[in-house]
Structures are given as C-alpha cells and as structure tokens.
N, C-alpha and C positions, 0 to 999 in steps of 0.2 A: 504494500499500500506506499501513494506518492505522501509525501509530506498534507500536500492540500484536500486530496481526498482523508488523510486523518482527520483533518483540522473541522473540516465538513463537518464529518461526522461525527464527534467528541462536542461538537457546539451545539449538530440538533437535538444528542442522546438526552443534553441538559435542558433544552427546551429555549435555548438562547435566539437571541438575534445576531447578525453578524452588528447592529449598534450593540448592541447590551454585549461584544463578546469585546468590541474592540475598550468599551468602557470599563469590560473590567480588569481589562488586562494594560490600561493606560498604555494605547495603541489610539494610530487615527482607523478612521474608516475605513477609509483607500487602501491604508494599508491590512486590513484584516482580508475585504475584496481580494486583493492581487497575491494575498493568500493562495486562500480556497481558488482563485485560477490559476495558480502554480507558475506565476510569474517566475523565472530563471532568478534572479537576482534582487536577496529579499532583505535585510543587516540579520546578523546572527542574531543579537540582542534582545533586540524585536519578537522574532519569533523565539527566543524563550522565556519571553512576557507569557506571549499566551501559551505556549504550551507548556508553562509552570502551571497554569489554573489546571489541569489535565495532569500533574503530578507526573509532567516527561521534563526531554528538555535531549536539546540536540546532542548527536552522539553519532563518531565513526560508523560506519555501517558498509559491509560487506558487501560487492558485487562481483557479477559474472564476466573474469576476464577472459572467457570468448567469447560474450556479447561486444568487447571492446574491439578485438579485432575485427569482427564479421561488419562494425562500423565504418574500421578503418580500410577497410576494402574497397 
C-alpha cells in the first residue's frame, strides 16, 4: 500500500474529513490533499506530523530490486 492510500484509508476509518485531518495534524489542507493524491515530493516532517496521528512514522521500506532493473531498460 502506498502512502497516499494509507493516509486516505486511515483518515476515513476515523471518520475525518481532509480539513479535520489537516487541523489535527497542524498542516495545511492543500498538503493533505496533495498527499492523498500521491504527490511525489512532500516534506518529510509534515508527512510525519500526519502519520503521528495514526501512530506511525516514515521509515525505510525494502523495494523489489528486479522492478528497478525492469524500469531502467
């Protein structure tokens, strides 16, 4: 599951609107919208502010190396 899907599902499971999530996390509504839309470049500190509400934080994730080689060809 990617970050955008994770945040959207967690937000909805708590019955929060994007605006309510932004207020509780202390980030802008635009940031929440962009995060849920899968924007490629986000400020990690702000992402962690949002994830903290769900009891999570950013961390390294293993990738499928064979996919890397397939994409470069």
